[in-house]
C-alpha positions in Angstrom: 0.3 -0.1 0.0 1.0 3.5 -1.0 0.6 6.3 1.0 0.6 9.6 -0.8 0.3 13.7 0.3 -1.4 15.7 -1.1 0.6 18.4 -3.6 -0.1 22.3 -2.5 -1.6 23.1 -6.3 -4.2 20.0 -5.6 -5.8 21.5 -2.9 -8.8 22.3 -3.3 -10.7 25.3 -0.6 -14.5 25.3 -0.4 -16.0 28.2 0.9 -18.6 27.5 4.4 -20.9 29.6 5.6 -21.9 29.7 8.8 -24.8 31.0 10.8 -23.7 32.4 14.1 -27.7 33.4 15.4 -28.1 31.7 18.9 -25.2 29.6 18.5 -22.8 29.2 21.9 -18.9 30.7 21.1 -16.9 28.0 22.2 -18.6 25.0 19.7 -19.1 27.6 16.7 -15.1 28.2 17.1 -14.5 24.3 17.8 -15.9 23.5 14.7 -14.3 26.9 13.0 -10.8 25.8 14.4 -11.9 22.2 12.8 -12.8 23.2 9.1 -9.8 26.3 9.3 -7.0 23.3 9.7 -8.6 21.0 7.6 -9.3 18.1 9.7 -12.4 17.0 7.9 -11.1 16.1 4.3 -9.7 12.8 4.1 -6.1 14.1 2.8 -5.7 15.9 6.5 -2.2 16.0 6.8 -0.4 18.2 9.8 2.3 19.5 7.6 0.4 20.8 4.8 -1.9 23.8 5.0 -5.0 22.0 3.3 -8.2 23.9 5.1 -10.9 25.5 3.8 -12.9 29.7 4.2 -15.5 29.9 6.5 -17.5 32.5 6.3 -19.3 33.8 9.4 -22.3 36.1 9.9 -24.6 37.5 12.0 -21.2 37.6 15.0 -23.2 40.1 16.9 -26.2 37.5 17.4 -23.9 34.2 19.2 -24.9 33.3 22.1 -22.4 33.2 25.4 -23.6 30.8 28.1 -23.9 31.4 32.2 -23.0 34.6 33.1 -19.9 34.5 31.0 -21.3 38.2 29.0 -20.4 39.6 32.6 -18.1 37.9 33.9 -15.5 36.9 31.0 -13.2 39.1 30.5 -11.3 40.3 27.5 -7.6 41.5 28.0 -5.4 43.6 25.9 -1.8 45.0 26.8 -0.7 48.3 25.4 3.1 47.6 25.3 3.4 50.1 27.9 3.7 50.2 31.3 0.8 49.8 33.3 -1.2 49.3 30.3 -3.5 46.1 30.2 -7.4 47.2 29.5 -9.9 44.7 30.3 -13.2 44.3 29.1 -16.2 42.5 29.7 -17.7 40.1 26.6 -21.1 42.5 27.5 -18.9 46.1 25.9 -16.5 44.1 23.4 -20.3 42.9 21.8 -21.2 46.5 21.9 -17.8 47.8 20.4 -16.2 45.4 18.3 -18.5 41.8 17.5 -16.5 39.7 15.6 -14.0 39.4 18.2 -15.4 37.3 20.8 -15.3 34.6 17.5 -12.3 35.8 16.3 -10.9 35.2 19.6 -12.5 31.9 20.2 -10.9 30.5 17.7 -7.9 31.7 17.5 -7.8 30.5 21.3 -8.7 27.2 19.7 -5.9 26.8 16.6 -1.6 25.7 16.9 0.8 28.2 18.0 2.1 28.1 15.0 3.5 29.9 11.8 0.7 27.7 9.9 -2.4 28.9 12.2 -1.1 32.5 11.3 -1.8 32.0 7.4 -4.7 29.8 8.6 -6.2 32.5 10.2 -6.4 34.4 7.4 -9.0 32.5 5.6 -12.0 33.4 8.1 -13.8 35.7 7.8 -16.3 37.3 10.2 -19.2 40.0 10.2 -21.3 40.9 12.3 -24.2 41.7 10.1 -26.4 39.3 7.9 -24.4 41.0 4.3 -21.3 39.7 3.0 -19.1 40.5 0.3 -18.5 37.1 -0.5 -21.4 36.0 -3.0 -18.9 35.4 -6.0 -17.4 32.7 -4.1 -20.8 30.4 -3.7 -20.3 29.9 0.1 -22.0 26.7 1.1 -24.3 26.9 4.4 -22.8 24.5 6.7 -25.3 23.4 10.3 -23.7 23.6 13.6 
């Protein structure tokens, strides 16, 4: 039996459309990270970037379970002394609703140069409109 690996020019990337309305943020992020890495394909290999594009709409309507809306903290360090800024999930949702999903997916990806390239294929929009109609994204139920 011969093992064959897919080459970079043989990778076919598919666009998936996910509606985040009412979905728990963590479960949604786990599914998105799975697709971005290409683990849903039979040709998956750790050292080959064979993932697909993921398009998330209605990111402002993602659900946070329990008391996370008031208790979960998002941190940002400016680089200056005493520059640690903390925001609750409610403040983040009001200011930049796409950050909730973006941070959750980023935390579930491996910490290497390949995942930084894979995260570029994640497109998140707060509303229902998106500019990627020409790519004909396939709706994916999560």
